Biopython code that builds the backbone (N, CA, C, O; Angstrom):
import numpy as np
from Bio.PDB.StructureBuilder import StructureBuilder

atoms = [
    (1, "UNK", "N", (20.966, 39.917, 25.754)),
    (1, "UNK", "CA", (20.403, 40.116, 27.087)),
    (1, "UNK", "C", (19.311, 41.180, 27.012)),
    (1, "UNK", "O", (19.465, 42.198, 26.336)),
    (2, "UNK", "N", (18.228, 40.936, 27.703)),
    (2, "UNK", "CA", (17.099, 41.865, 27.713)),
    (2, "UNK", "C", (17.268, 42.860, 28.855)),
    (2, "UNK", "O", (17.537, 42.479, 29.994)),
    (3, "UNK", "N", (17.108, 44.124, 28.537)),
    (3, "UNK", "CA", (17.232, 45.177, 29.545)),
    (3, "UNK", "C", (15.871, 45.456, 30.160)),
    (3, "UNK", "O", (14.878, 45.603, 29.446)),
    (4, "UNK", "N", (15.824, 45.529, 31.476)),
    (4, "UNK", "CA", (14.583, 45.851, 32.170)),
    (4, "UNK", "C", (14.394, 47.357, 32.204)),
    (4, "UNK", "O", (15.366, 48.105, 32.305)),
    (5, "UNK", "N", (13.153, 47.805, 32.121)),
    (5, "UNK", "CA", (12.861, 49.227, 32.233)),
    (5, "UNK", "C", (12.909, 49.684, 33.678)),
    (5, "UNK", "O", (13.311, 50.812, 33.963)),
    (6, "UNK", "N", (12.501, 48.815, 34.591)),
    (6, "UNK", "CA", (12.538, 49.151, 36.008)),
    (6, "UNK", "C", (12.642, 47.870, 36.811)),
    (6, "UNK", "O", (12.335, 46.789, 36.309)),
    (7, "UNK", "N", (13.070, 47.987, 38.043)),
    (7, "UNK", "CA", (13.221, 46.838, 38.922)),
    (7, "UNK", "C", (11.995, 46.702, 39.813)),
    (7, "UNK", "O", (11.407, 47.712, 40.199)),
    (8, "UNK", "N", (11.593, 45.469, 40.153)),
    (8, "UNK", "CA", (10.527, 45.304, 41.127)),
    (8, "UNK", "C", (10.944, 45.913, 42.464)),
    (8, "UNK", "O", (12.137, 46.086, 42.714)),
    (9, "UNK", "N", (9.982, 46.239, 43.325)),
    (9, "UNK", "CA", (10.289, 46.874, 44.592)),
    (9, "UNK", "C", (11.213, 46.033, 45.448)),
    (9, "UNK", "O", (12.078, 46.576, 46.137)),
    (10, "UNK", "N", (11.051, 44.729, 45.421)),
    (10, "UNK", "CA", (11.960, 43.826, 46.106)),
    (10, "UNK", "C", (12.012, 42.530, 45.300)),
    (10, "UNK", "O", (11.283, 42.360, 44.322)),
    (11, "UNK", "N", (12.875, 41.635, 45.722)),
    (11, "UNK", "CA", (13.028, 40.399, 44.962)),
    (11, "UNK", "C", (11.747, 39.574, 44.903)),
    (11, "UNK", "O", (11.559, 38.801, 43.964)),
    (12, "UNK", "N", (10.875, 39.722, 45.877)),
    (12, "UNK", "CA", (9.656, 38.922, 45.896)),
    (12, "UNK", "C", (8.404, 39.772, 45.723)),
    (12, "UNK", "O", (7.306, 39.318, 46.046)),
    (13, "UNK", "N", (8.543, 40.973, 45.230)),
    (13, "UNK", "CA", (7.403, 41.873, 45.113)),
    (13, "UNK", "C", (7.126, 42.216, 43.655)),
    (13, "UNK", "O", (7.207, 43.380, 43.261)),
    (14, "UNK", "N", (6.802, 41.211, 42.860)),
    (14, "UNK", "CA", (6.493, 41.431, 41.451)),
    (14, "UNK", "C", (5.021, 41.774, 41.306)),
    (14, "UNK", "O", (4.167, 41.073, 41.850)),
    (15, "UNK", "N", (4.717, 42.820, 40.596)),
    (15, "UNK", "CA", (3.339, 43.200, 40.330)),
    (15, "UNK", "C", (2.944, 42.700, 38.938)),
    (15, "UNK", "O", (3.782, 42.211, 38.180)),
    (16, "UNK", "N", (1.678, 42.829, 38.622)),
    (16, "UNK", "CA", (1.209, 42.447, 37.288)),
    (16, "UNK", "C", (1.945, 43.254, 36.220)),
    (16, "UNK", "O", (2.249, 42.735, 35.146)),
    (17, "UNK", "N", (2.228, 44.515, 36.514)),
    (17, "UNK", "CA", (2.948, 45.364, 35.566)),
    (17, "UNK", "C", (4.383, 44.884, 35.356)),
    (17, "UNK", "O", (4.887, 44.914, 34.233)),
    (18, "UNK", "N", (5.043, 44.441, 36.426)),
    (18, "UNK", "CA", (6.403, 43.906, 36.295)),
    (18, "UNK", "C", (6.426, 42.704, 35.359)),
    (18, "UNK", "O", (7.304, 42.589, 34.504)),
    (19, "UNK", "N", (5.455, 41.814, 35.526)),
    (19, "UNK", "CA", (5.370, 40.652, 34.640)),
    (19, "UNK", "C", (5.134, 41.084, 33.203)),
    (19, "UNK", "O", (5.792, 40.592, 32.286)),
    (20, "UNK", "N", (4.202, 41.995, 33.006)),
    (20, "UNK", "CA", (3.865, 42.446, 31.658)),
    (20, "UNK", "C", (5.056, 43.118, 30.975)),
    (20, "UNK", "O", (5.323, 42.867, 29.799)),
    (21, "UNK", "N", (5.764, 43.964, 31.703)),
    (21, "UNK", "CA", (6.949, 44.632, 31.149)),
    (21, "UNK", "C", (7.981, 43.594, 30.725)),
    (21, "UNK", "O", (8.535, 43.669, 29.628)),
    (22, "UNK", "N", (8.233, 42.629, 31.601)),
    (22, "UNK", "CA", (9.234, 41.598, 31.299)),
    (22, "UNK", "C", (8.822, 40.781, 30.071)),
    (22, "UNK", "O", (9.656, 40.471, 29.220)),
    (23, "UNK", "N", (7.550, 40.438, 29.982)),
    (23, "UNK", "CA", (7.070, 39.694, 28.818)),
    (23, "UNK", "C", (7.222, 40.514, 27.544)),
    (23, "UNK", "O", (7.717, 40.009, 26.536)),
    (24, "UNK", "N", (6.802, 41.768, 27.580)),
    (24, "UNK", "CA", (6.852, 42.619, 26.381)),
    (24, "UNK", "C", (8.291, 42.855, 25.921)),
    (24, "UNK", "O", (8.560, 42.896, 24.721)),
    (25, "UNK", "N", (9.211, 43.009, 26.871)),
    (25, "UNK", "CA", (10.615, 43.195, 26.501)),
    (25, "UNK", "C", (11.168, 41.978, 25.762)),
    (25, "UNK", "O", (12.104, 42.092, 24.969)),
    (26, "UNK", "N", (10.588, 40.835, 26.027)),
    (26, "UNK", "CA", (11.015, 39.602, 25.364)),
    (26, "UNK", "C", (10.172, 39.283, 24.136)),
    (26, "UNK", "O", (10.337, 38.230, 23.518)),
    (27, "UNK", "N", (9.270, 40.194, 23.784)),
    (27, "UNK", "CA", (8.432, 39.992, 22.614)),
    (27, "UNK", "C", (7.337, 38.963, 22.827)),
    (27, "UNK", "O", (6.874, 38.339, 21.872)),
    (28, "UNK", "N", (6.921, 38.781, 24.073)),
    (28, "UNK", "CA", (5.914, 37.783, 24.414)),
    (28, "UNK", "C", (4.679, 38.439, 25.027)),
    (28, "UNK", "O", (4.669, 39.631, 25.332)),
    (29, "UNK", "N", (3.669, 37.643, 25.193)),
    (29, "UNK", "CA", (2.475, 38.033, 25.934)),
    (29, "UNK", "C", (2.114, 36.838, 26.808)),
    (29, "UNK", "O", (2.685, 35.759, 26.654)),
    (30, "UNK", "N", (1.163, 37.028, 27.731)),
    (30, "UNK", "CA", (0.711, 35.901, 28.542)),
    (30, "UNK", "C", (0.193, 34.797, 27.642)),
    (30, "UNK", "O", (0.491, 33.621, 27.849)),
    (31, "UNK", "N", (-0.582, 35.181, 26.643)),
    (31, "UNK", "CA", (-1.199, 34.200, 25.751)),
    (31, "UNK", "C", (-0.144, 33.424, 24.958)),
    (31, "UNK", "O", (-0.225, 32.200, 24.847)),
    (32, "UNK", "N", (0.835, 34.127, 24.415)),
    (32, "UNK", "CA", (1.854, 33.434, 23.611)),
    (32, "UNK", "C", (2.703, 32.497, 24.465)),
    (32, "UNK", "O", (3.082, 31.415, 24.018)),
    (33, "UNK", "N", (2.998, 32.916, 25.689)),
    (33, "UNK", "CA", (3.770, 32.059, 26.590)),
    (33, "UNK", "C", (2.968, 30.817, 26.968)),
    (33, "UNK", "O", (3.516, 29.716, 27.019)),
    (34, "UNK", "N", (1.683, 30.987, 27.231)),
    (34, "UNK", "CA", (0.830, 29.842, 27.560)),
    (34, "UNK", "C", (0.735, 28.878, 26.376)),
    (34, "UNK", "O", (0.853, 27.665, 26.549)),
    (35, "UNK", "N", (0.523, 29.414, 25.183)),
    (35, "UNK", "CA", (0.435, 28.563, 23.991)),
    (35, "UNK", "C", (1.733, 27.801, 23.750)),
    (35, "UNK", "O", (1.718, 26.645, 23.326)),
    (36, "UNK", "N", (2.844, 28.457, 24.023)),
    (36, "UNK", "CA", (4.158, 27.838, 23.850)),
    (36, "UNK", "C", (4.286, 26.573, 24.701)),
    (36, "UNK", "O", (4.999, 25.637, 24.339)),
    (37, "UNK", "N", (3.581, 26.561, 25.842)),
    (37, "UNK", "CA", (3.628, 25.413, 26.751)),
    (37, "UNK", "C", (2.369, 24.551, 26.672)),
    (37, "UNK", "O", (2.123, 23.723, 27.549)),
    (38, "UNK", "N", (1.565, 24.751, 25.606)),
    (38, "UNK", "CA", (0.399, 23.915, 25.371)),
    (38, "UNK", "C", (-0.777, 24.172, 26.296)),
    (38, "UNK", "O", (-1.564, 23.265, 26.569)),
    (39, "UNK", "N", (-0.900, 25.390, 26.774)),
    (39, "UNK", "CA", (-1.984, 25.742, 27.696)),
    (39, "UNK", "C", (-2.978, 26.687, 27.040)),
    (39, "UNK", "O", (-2.709, 27.270, 25.989)),
    (40, "UNK", "N", (-4.127, 26.825, 27.679)),
    (40, "UNK", "CA", (-5.112, 27.817, 27.243)),
    (40, "UNK", "C", (-4.466, 29.196, 27.372)),
    (40, "UNK", "O", (-3.714, 29.426, 28.320)),
    (41, "UNK", "N", (-4.736, 30.123, 26.446)),
    (41, "UNK", "CA", (-4.079, 31.432, 26.454)),
    (41, "UNK", "C", (-4.196, 32.242, 27.756)),
    (41, "UNK", "O", (-3.321, 33.061, 28.038)),
    (42, "UNK", "N", (-5.242, 32.035, 28.546)),
    (42, "UNK", "CA", (-5.398, 32.803, 29.783)),
    (42, "UNK", "C", (-4.835, 32.116, 31.019)),
    (42, "UNK", "O", (-4.842, 32.704, 32.100)),
    (43, "UNK", "N", (-4.356, 30.909, 30.891)),
    (43, "UNK", "CA", (-3.956, 30.111, 32.042)),
    (43, "UNK", "C", (-2.825, 30.725, 32.860)),
    (43, "UNK", "O", (-2.928, 30.783, 34.086)),
    (44, "UNK", "N", (-1.776, 31.173, 32.238)),
    (44, "UNK", "CA", (-0.609, 31.653, 32.988)),
    (44, "UNK", "C", (-0.845, 32.981, 33.709)),
    (44, "UNK", "O", (-0.057, 33.352, 34.579)),
    (45, "UNK", "N", (-1.898, 33.692, 33.367)),
    (45, "UNK", "CA", (-2.209, 34.927, 34.089)),
    (45, "UNK", "C", (-2.515, 34.663, 35.553)),
    (45, "UNK", "O", (-2.458, 35.575, 36.379)),
    (46, "UNK", "N", (-2.836, 33.428, 35.873)),
    (46, "UNK", "CA", (-3.115, 33.033, 37.254)),
    (46, "UNK", "C", (-1.930, 33.323, 38.162)),
    (46, "UNK", "O", (-2.114, 33.589, 39.350)),
    (47, "UNK", "N", (-0.729, 33.277, 37.628)),
    (47, "UNK", "CA", (0.485, 33.517, 38.406)),
    (47, "UNK", "C", (0.440, 34.888, 39.076)),
    (47, "UNK", "O", (0.982, 35.055, 40.168)),
    (48, "UNK", "N", (-0.190, 35.858, 38.446)),
    (48, "UNK", "CA", (-0.261, 37.216, 38.988)),
    (48, "UNK", "C", (-1.230, 37.282, 40.170)),
    (48, "UNK", "O", (-0.990, 38.016, 41.128)),
    (49, "UNK", "N", (-2.323, 36.519, 40.107)),
    (49, "UNK", "CA", (-3.392, 36.619, 41.092)),
    (49, "UNK", "C", (-3.218, 35.766, 42.339)),
    (49, "UNK", "O", (-3.583, 36.184, 43.438)),
    (50, "UNK", "N", (-2.665, 34.580, 42.171)),
    (50, "UNK", "CA", (-2.555, 33.667, 43.315)),
    (50, "UNK", "C", (-1.384, 32.700, 43.106)),
    (50, "UNK", "O", (-0.910, 32.517, 41.985)),
    (51, "UNK", "N", (-0.935, 32.097, 44.185)),
    (51, "UNK", "CA", (0.187, 31.157, 44.077)),
    (51, "UNK", "C", (-0.165, 29.955, 43.207)),
    (51, "UNK", "O", (-1.227, 29.351, 43.353)),
    (52, "UNK", "N", (0.733, 29.629, 42.317)),
    (52, "UNK", "CA", (0.599, 28.445, 41.469)),
    (52, "UNK", "C", (2.014, 28.003, 41.098)),
    (52, "UNK", "O", (2.590, 28.499, 40.129)),
    (53, "UNK", "N", (2.571, 27.067, 41.875)),
    (53, "UNK", "CA", (3.970, 26.663, 41.680)),
    (53, "UNK", "C", (4.323, 26.234, 40.257)),
    (53, "UNK", "O", (5.405, 26.559, 39.769)),
    (54, "UNK", "N", (3.437, 25.517, 39.591)),
    (54, "UNK", "CA", (3.730, 25.073, 38.221)),
    (54, "UNK", "C", (3.857, 26.236, 37.259)),
    (54, "UNK", "O", (4.780, 26.277, 36.445)),
    (55, "UNK", "N", (2.934, 27.182, 37.349)),
    (55, "UNK", "CA", (2.981, 28.360, 36.488)),
    (55, "UNK", "C", (4.157, 29.253, 36.809)),
    (55, "UNK", "O", (4.809, 29.789, 35.912)),
    (56, "UNK", "N", (4.427, 29.412, 38.108)),
    (56, "UNK", "CA", (5.564, 30.236, 38.525)),
    (56, "UNK", "C", (6.869, 29.658, 37.991)),
    (56, "UNK", "O", (7.775, 30.396, 37.606)),
    (57, "UNK", "N", (6.953, 28.337, 37.971)),
    (57, "UNK", "CA", (8.153, 27.668, 37.464)),
    (57, "UNK", "C", (8.354, 27.963, 35.978)),
    (57, "UNK", "O", (9.470, 28.256, 35.548)),
    (58, "UNK", "N", (7.275, 27.886, 35.191)),
    (58, "UNK", "CA", (7.364, 28.164, 33.752)),
    (58, "UNK", "C", (7.752, 29.613, 33.473)),
    (58, "UNK", "O", (8.617, 29.886, 32.640)),
    (59, "UNK", "N", (7.104, 30.537, 34.180)),
    (59, "UNK", "CA", (7.385, 31.960, 33.975)),
    (59, "UNK", "C", (8.812, 32.281, 34.412)),
    (59, "UNK", "O", (9.538, 32.985, 33.708)),
    (60, "UNK", "N", (9.211, 31.767, 35.569)),
    (60, "UNK", "CA", (10.572, 32.017, 36.060)),
    (60, "UNK", "C", (11.613, 31.472, 35.084)),
    (60, "UNK", "O", (12.632, 32.121, 34.844)),
    (61, "UNK", "N", (11.374, 30.306, 34.528)),
    (61, "UNK", "CA", (12.308, 29.728, 33.555)),
    (61, "UNK", "C", (12.411, 30.618, 32.320)),
    (61, "UNK", "O", (13.499, 30.798, 31.773)),
    (62, "UNK", "N", (11.293, 31.170, 31.885)),
    (62, "UNK", "CA", (11.294, 32.063, 30.719)),
    (62, "UNK", "C", (12.098, 33.328, 31.000)),
    (62, "UNK", "O", (12.759, 33.860, 30.108)),
    (63, "UNK", "N", (12.040, 33.808, 32.246)),
    (63, "UNK", "CA", (12.759, 35.028, 32.627)),
    (63, "UNK", "C", (14.188, 34.750, 33.087)),
    (63, "UNK", "O", (14.959, 35.682, 33.314)),
    (64, "UNK", "N", (14.544, 33.469, 33.225)),
    (64, "UNK", "CA", (15.880, 33.114, 33.693)),
    (64, "UNK", "C", (16.053, 33.350, 35.182)),
    (64, "UNK", "O", (17.133, 33.738, 35.629)),
    (65, "UNK", "N", (14.995, 33.119, 35.956)),
    (65, "UNK", "CA", (15.017, 33.335, 37.392)),
    (65, "UNK", "C", (14.638, 32.056, 38.130)),
    (65, "UNK", "O", (14.197, 31.079, 37.526)),
    (66, "UNK", "N", (14.819, 32.085, 39.442)),
    (66, "UNK", "CA", (14.322, 31.006, 40.292)),
    (66, "UNK", "C", (12.856, 31.293, 40.601)),
    (66, "UNK", "O", (12.490, 32.457, 40.765)),
    (67, "UNK", "N", (12.003, 30.265, 40.686)),
    (67, "UNK", "CA", (10.586, 30.491, 40.969)),
    (67, "UNK", "C", (10.332, 31.243, 42.274)),
    (67, "UNK", "O", (9.349, 31.977, 42.373)),
    (68, "UNK", "N", (11.181, 31.079, 43.257)),
    (68, "UNK", "CA", (10.996, 31.763, 44.551)),
    (68, "UNK", "C", (11.100, 33.276, 44.412)),
    (68, "UNK", "O", (10.543, 34.008, 45.230)),
    (69, "UNK", "N", (11.794, 33.749, 43.403)),
    (69, "UNK", "CA", (11.989, 35.188, 43.222)),
    (69, "UNK", "C", (10.689, 35.870, 42.817)),
    (69, "UNK", "O", (10.428, 37.002, 43.225)),
    (70, "UNK", "N", (9.878, 35.192, 42.023)),
    (70, "UNK", "CA", (8.647, 35.831, 41.579)),
    (70, "UNK", "C", (7.502, 35.447, 42.474)),
    (70, "UNK", "O", (6.374, 35.890, 42.258)),
]
sb = StructureBuilder()
sb.init_structure("model")
sb.init_model(0)
sb.init_chain("A")
sb.init_seg("    ")
for serial, (resi, resn, name, xyz) in enumerate(atoms, 1):
    if name == "N":
        sb.init_residue(resn, " ", resi, " ")
    sb.init_atom(name, np.array(xyz, "f"), 0.0, 1.0, " ", f" {name:<3s}", serial, name[0])
structure = sb.get_structure()
């Protein structure tokens, strides 16, 4: 089990830093996660900037969460 360094402010208030911390704790980066799913290395960063249900689903699955949480 991966230990988080800190919790997001609320269940639906994930910042870019929260995503980055979670990825780094799992030994991943945005680019490596995107490549793992056959995407351009910068594609999944879109999840931080604007709603994208498909990307949110992939990231949430990687973190073991429901997409609505992030």
